[in-house]
Structures are given as structure tokens and as C-alpha cells.
C-alpha positions as CSV (number, residue, x, y, z in Angstrom):
1,X,-0.2,-0.2,0.2
2,X,1.0,3.2,0.0
3,X,2.2,5.3,2.9
4,X,3.1,8.7,4.0
5,X,6.3,7.3,6.1
6,X,8.7,9.4,8.9
7,X,12.1,8.5,9.5
8,X,12.5,10.5,12.3
9,X,14.6,13.0,9.6
10,X,13.0,12.9,6.5
11,X,9.1,12.2,5.4
12,X,8.8,10.4,2.0
13,X,5.5,9.0,0.5
14,X,5.9,4.5,0.3
15,X,4.3,3.4,-2.9
16,X,4.9,0.1,-1.6
17,X,4.4,0.1,2.2
18,X,4.0,-3.4,4.0
19,X,-0.3,-3.3,4.6
20,X,-1.8,-4.2,8.3
21,X,-4.0,-7.0,8.8
22,X,-7.0,-7.1,10.9
23,X,-7.4,-9.6,14.0
24,X,-10.1,-11.1,16.4
25,X,-9.7,-7.7,18.1
26,X,-8.3,-5.1,15.0
27,X,-9.7,-3.9,12.2
28,X,-8.2,-2.7,8.9
29,X,-10.4,0.5,8.3
30,X,-9.7,1.7,4.4
31,X,-9.1,5.4,5.1
32,X,-11.2,7.7,3.0
33,X,-10.0,10.8,4.6
34,X,-6.8,12.1,7.1
35,X,-6.5,15.5,8.8
36,X,-3.2,16.9,9.0
37,X,-3.1,18.7,12.5
38,X,-0.8,21.0,14.6
39,X,0.3,17.3,16.5
40,X,1.7,15.8,13.2
41,X,3.2,18.9,12.3
42,X,5.4,19.0,15.9
43,X,6.3,15.6,15.2
44,X,8.1,16.7,12.5
45,X,10.2,18.8,14.7
46,X,11.0,15.9,16.7
47,X,7.7,16.0,18.8
48,X,7.6,12.1,20.9
49,X,10.3,10.9,19.1
50,X,7.9,9.4,16.4
51,X,9.2,7.3,13.6
52,X,6.6,5.4,11.4
53,X,3.2,6.5,9.1
54,X,1.9,9.9,11.0
55,X,-1.8,10.4,10.7
56,X,-3.9,10.5,13.6
57,X,-7.6,12.2,12.6
58,X,-9.1,9.9,10.1
59,X,-12.3,8.5,8.1
60,X,-13.0,5.4,6.7
61,X,-14.7,1.9,5.6
62,X,-14.0,-1.4,7.7
63,X,-12.5,-3.2,4.9
64,X,-11.4,-6.1,7.0
65,X,-12.5,-7.5,10.9
66,X,-15.8,-8.4,12.3
67,X,-18.7,-9.1,10.0
68,X,-20.4,-7.0,11.7
69,X,-18.2,-4.4,10.8
70,X,-17.2,-5.1,7.3
71,X,-18.7,-2.1,4.7
72,X,-18.8,0.4,7.6
73,X,-18.2,4.1,7.9
74,X,-15.8,4.6,11.4
75,X,-14.1,6.9,13.1
76,X,-11.3,5.8,16.2
77,X,-10.0,7.4,19.4
78,X,-6.6,7.1,19.2
79,X,-5.0,5.9,22.2
80,X,-4.7,1.5,22.1
81,X,-4.4,0.4,25.4
82,X,-3.4,-2.9,26.7
83,X,-6.6,-3.1,28.6
84,X,-5.0,-5.1,31.3
85,X,-3.3,-2.9,33.3
86,X,-4.6,-0.8,36.6
87,X,-5.8,2.3,34.6
88,X,-7.4,0.5,32.2
89,X,-9.0,-1.6,34.8
90,X,-10.1,2.0,36.1
91,X,-11.3,3.6,32.7
92,X,-8.2,5.6,32.1
93,X,-6.9,3.7,29.4
94,X,-5.9,6.9,27.6
95,X,-3.5,6.8,30.1
96,X,-2.2,3.2,30.0
97,X,1.4,3.0,30.5
98,X,2.0,0.1,28.0
99,X,-0.5,2.4,25.2
100,X,0.2,3.2,21.6
101,X,-1.0,6.0,20.6
102,X,-2.5,6.1,16.3
103,X,0.5,7.9,14.5
104,X,2.3,9.3,17.5
105,X,3.9,6.5,19.7
106,X,4.2,3.1,18.8
107,X,1.5,2.3,16.1
108,X,1.6,3.4,12.4
109,X,-1.0,6.1,11.2
110,X,-3.8,7.5,8.7
111,X,-1.6,8.7,6.3
112,X,-2.1,5.7,4.4
113,X,-4.4,3.8,2.0
114,X,-4.9,1.5,5.2
115,X,-4.7,2.2,9.2
116,X,-5.5,-1.1,11.8
117,X,-7.5,0.3,14.5
118,X,-8.4,-1.8,17.6
119,X,-12.0,-2.7,17.2
120,X,-12.7,-1.1,20.7
121,X,-11.4,2.4,19.4
122,X,-13.9,2.4,16.8
123,X,-17.2,4.6,16.1
124,X,-19.8,4.2,13.4
125,X,-20.7,7.4,11.6
126,X,-24.1,8.4,11.3
127,X,-25.3,8.3,7.6
128,X,-25.9,12.1,7.5
129,X,-22.7,12.4,8.4
130,X,-19.9,13.5,5.2
131,X,-17.1,12.3,5.5
132,X,-15.6,15.6,5.5
133,X,-17.3,16.7,8.1
134,X,-16.7,13.1,10.3
135,X,-12.9,13.3,9.8
136,X,-12.9,16.8,12.5
137,X,-14.3,14.1,15.1
138,X,-11.5,13.3,17.0
139,X,-10.5,16.5,17.2
140,X,-14.3,17.8,18.2
141,X,-13.9,15.6,20.7
142,X,-10.8,16.9,22.0
143,X,-12.8,20.0,22.3
144,X,-15.4,18.3,24.1
145,X,-12.5,17.0,26.8
146,X,-12.9,20.5,28.9
147,X,-16.8,20.0,29.3
148,X,-15.8,17.0,31.2
149,X,-12.9,17.8,33.2
150,X,-14.0,22.0,33.9
151,X,-17.4,22.4,35.2
152,X,-18.8,25.7,33.5
153,X,-21.6,27.3,34.4
154,X,-23.9,29.9,32.7
155,X,-22.7,33.6,31.9
156,X,-18.8,32.2,32.6
157,X,-16.7,34.6,31.2
158,X,-14.4,32.2,29.0
159,X,-11.6,32.7,26.8
160,X,-9.7,31.4,23.8
161,X,-6.6,31.8,23.0
162,X,-5.4,31.1,19.2
163,X,-7.5,31.1,16.3
164,X,-6.8,27.5,14.6
165,X,-8.9,24.6,13.9
166,X,-8.7,23.3,17.5
167,X,-9.2,26.7,18.9
168,X,-12.4,27.0,16.7
169,X,-14.0,24.0,17.8
170,X,-13.0,24.6,21.4
171,X,-15.0,27.8,21.4
172,X,-18.2,26.8,19.6
173,X,-18.5,23.7,21.9
174,X,-17.9,25.9,24.9
175,X,-20.2,28.2,23.5
176,X,-23.1,25.3,23.8
177,X,-22.6,25.4,27.6
178,X,-23.8,29.2,27.5
179,X,-20.7,30.7,28.5
180,X,-19.7,34.1,27.3
181,X,-17.2,33.4,24.5
182,X,-14.4,35.7,23.6
183,X,-11.4,34.3,21.1
184,X,-8.2,36.0,20.3
185,X,-6.4,35.4,18.0
186,X,-3.7,37.0,15.1
187,X,-5.4,36.3,11.4
188,X,-8.4,39.1,11.0
189,X,-9.7,36.7,8.4
190,X,-10.1,33.9,10.7
191,X,-11.7,36.0,13.1
192,X,-13.8,37.0,10.8
193,X,-15.1,33.8,10.6
194,X,-15.7,32.8,13.6
195,X,-17.3,36.3,14.3
196,X,-19.9,34.5,12.1
197,X,-21.0,31.7,14.7
198,X,-21.9,34.3,17.1
199,X,-18.5,34.3,18.9
200,X,-16.7,37.3,20.0
201,X,-13.2,38.4,19.1
202,X,-10.0,40.3,19.5
203,X,-6.9,41.1,17.7
204,X,-3.7,39.9,20.0
205,X,-2.5,43.6,19.1
206,X,-5.5,45.1,20.5
207,X,-6.9,42.7,23.3
208,X,-6.6,44.7,26.3
209,X,-5.7,41.7,28.4
210,X,-8.4,41.6,31.1
211,X,-8.6,38.1,33.0
212,X,-11.2,35.7,32.9
213,X,-13.1,32.6,34.8
214,X,-12.1,30.0,32.2
215,X,-9.0,30.2,30.0
216,X,-8.2,27.7,27.1
217,X,-4.4,27.9,25.6
218,X,-4.9,26.1,22.1
219,X,-2.2,28.9,20.2
220,X,0.0,26.1,19.8
221,X,3.5,28.3,20.9
222,X,5.3,28.3,24.0
223,X,4.7,31.9,24.7
224,X,0.9,30.6,24.6
225,X,1.0,29.5,28.4
226,X,2.4,32.7,29.9
227,X,0.0,34.6,27.7
228,X,-2.7,32.6,29.6
229,X,-1.5,32.7,33.0
230,X,-2.0,35.9,32.6
231,X,-5.3,36.6,31.3
232,X,-6.4,33.6,34.4
233,X,-8.3,35.4,37.3
234,X,-7.4,34.9,40.8
235,X,-8.6,31.3,41.5
236,X,-10.0,30.8,37.9
237,X,-8.9,27.7,35.5
238,X,-6.3,27.4,33.2
239,X,-6.9,24.9,30.3
240,X,-3.8,24.0,27.9
241,X,-4.9,22.1,25.0
242,X,-0.9,22.9,23.0
243,X,1.3,19.9,22.6
244,X,4.7,21.7,21.5
245,X,8.1,19.6,20.6
246,X,10.1,22.9,21.7
247,X,11.6,23.1,25.5
248,X,10.3,26.5,27.0
249,X,10.4,27.9,30.6
250,X,7.8,30.3,32.5
251,X,7.3,31.5,36.0
252,X,5.4,29.4,37.7
253,X,5.2,31.5,40.8
254,X,1.5,33.0,39.5
255,X,-0.1,30.4,39.8
256,X,0.5,29.9,43.4
257,X,0.0,33.8,44.2
258,X,-3.6,33.4,42.1
259,X,-4.7,30.0,43.1
260,X,-4.7,29.0,39.7
261,X,-6.3,25.9,38.6
262,X,-4.0,24.4,35.7
263,X,-5.6,21.6,33.7
264,X,-3.7,19.5,31.4
265,X,-6.9,18.6,28.5
266,X,-6.1,16.2,25.4
267,X,-8.1,13.3,24.0
268,X,-12.1,13.4,25.0
269,X,-15.2,11.7,24.2
270,X,-16.4,11.0,20.8
271,X,-20.3,10.4,21.4
272,X,-20.8,14.0,21.8
273,X,-18.5,15.0,19.6
274,X,-20.3,12.8,16.7
275,X,-23.6,13.7,17.9
276,X,-22.5,17.7,17.0
277,X,-21.3,16.3,13.5
278,X,-24.9,14.5,13.0
279,X,-27.1,17.7,14.3
280,X,-24.8,20.5,13.1
281,X,-24.4,22.5,16.1
282,X,-20.9,22.8,15.6
283,X,-19.4,23.7,12.2
284,X,-16.7,22.8,10.4
285,X,-17.0,22.6,7.0
286,X,-15.7,26.3,6.5
287,X,-12.1,25.4,8.8
288,X,-11.2,22.8,5.5
289,X,-8.9,25.1,2.8
290,X,-7.7,22.1,0.9
291,X,-8.0,18.6,-0.3
292,X,-5.1,16.7,-1.5
293,X,-4.6,13.3,-2.6
294,X,-2.2,11.1,-0.4
295,X,0.2,10.6,-3.6
296,X,1.1,14.9,-3.1
297,X,1.2,14.2,0.8
298,X,4.5,16.1,1.2
299,X,2.7,19.0,-0.2
300,X,-0.2,19.3,1.6
301,X,2.5,18.7,4.6
302,X,4.0,22.0,3.7
303,X,1.1,23.8,3.2
304,X,-0.5,22.9,6.5
305,X,2.8,24.1,8.2
306,X,2.7,27.5,6.9
307,X,1.3,30.0,8.9
308,X,-2.4,30.8,9.1
309,X,-3.4,27.8,6.8
310,X,-6.9,26.3,7.4
311,X,-7.7,22.3,7.7
312,X,-5.4,20.4,5.0
313,X,-7.2,17.0,4.1
314,X,-5.6,14.0,2.6
315,X,-7.7,11.6,0.4
316,X,-5.9,8.4,-0.4
């Protein structure tokens, strides 16, 4: 099969990459679409020391596996847990010490014709949800994770730092909780699009830096954390959605002085994400900038890495 392969230094298209196989616990999924996200770009900068086929946002059709899943469209959770350790027994499979993570840690991902995924990780895609929408299930689930971790009261003042794809999804999800959302970013054209969803925005260069009850750092930059700390009111909550390869330093004393609660937030629940896509309570189509064939995958990754780029998708 064809696959984009990252050897730790160079990304290349391999036209004869070994095809994965399904078994009694694993399904083989023919990839329809795969999304390039910021984590993938960080991998190409050394994040997690990953080598293999990247990509963890996908929608596809089961071509090998249980009979009841054959031919069904699916999306999948990215953490491949062992299912036997204490963490897994406590429902913390996302944090299983022996886990593999699709396209990130020890498991090939979806920038390929096919990807192997544990059956337990798969979710059926509703018929009325298009492939172009379903491919957002994984990052949208990550946005819904905030609601799993933080209690948001109607009227809470919430700040989203960043105007990229994940920030846009987080803003739309938190709006569903009746919070007052302000999104601060650097790109006027992106802020204009976000305002069409009824979300208040501000250009970073013009922002007054007021304090908020809840701050979500989705900047994807090392500088975002320091800015987020300054924007969180005393005894407020700071949610970190950014993962970056680079090391960075920050003075943590303000967290203690202001008694700020810091919440790391990563993967999330697929059920509400798929329901939101089905009911169209979250809009994802405006986030897509271009769809590339897998044969132009290297060009697609270059495009995705350009400042201000929208969502770039791969179609094997």
C-alpha cells in the first residue's frame, strides 16, 4: 500500500509500505480522508521521537475485521490501551502506561491507504455525517473533553487563546455550555469567520488583557502559556490544549499566588462529537482549506505548516 513514512528526519511517500492486517481484536480501515493537525507538524519537529506513518484524524470504511463492521464507515480513538493494567481497569485507557498512540507513539497512523485500529476504539459514523465532517471527530472530541473536566456555569467569562482549527472547535463547544466566549487570535480573516458563529473575537495586538474565569490555551506556541496565565483571574481555571516539541520556560509563581487551577486536556469523548456533527450544532466545513491526494502528501504537509493555514486533508 501507499503511505507517508517519517523516519525521524525525512518524510517520504512509500508506494510499497507493508499493509496492516485485521484480526479478532483489530480492524483494517480503508482511509477515506485524513486530517493534518498541529500535533503531526510537531512530530516533524521531533515531538515524541516518533518514526512510522503519522496521522490520527481519519474517517474510513472497515475492509477487514468483524462481520458486523465490514463496509461500515468509522472513526477511531487514537490511544491503543493494553486493557489489562490498573489504569485500564479504572477506565483510564488513554493513560495506559503500555499504550500505543496512532501515528504518535509506537503505532502507524492514517496517512496511508489503510490503517489498523483496535475494534474497541472504533465508532460508527451516522449516515447523515459526510466524510468531510466526520474527519473532524477526533479533534472535536478533544474540544468536548473540556466539558468533561471543567464545570462551566452559564455566564462564565471564557477566553480562547488561538484562532486555529482546534481553537475554533473549542470556542463552538464551549458556546454550547452557554458561556460568554471571547477568542483572541492573530489572523483577521480567521477572526471574521469565527464571528459568524456568534463568538466575540479580538485581535491579539488590540486585546486589553482582561482576566477571565476560564482560559483555554490553544495557541500551539510556547508563548501561549505565559499569556494564558496572565489572562486567568485569581482562583480561575487554565486549560492547556497545546502540545509542542520545543522546550520552554515559564515562571510558575503566578499560579501559586493567584491560586489558579491548571488542567491538562488531551483526547476526549467521541459520542458527543459525532452527535454535534450529526445535528450540525458545530460547524466544521469552513475550517477546510484544501484536500490533497495522498500522492501529494508531502506538499500537503508543507501547506499545513504555513502560518495561518486552514485545515488540510489527505484523500488516499
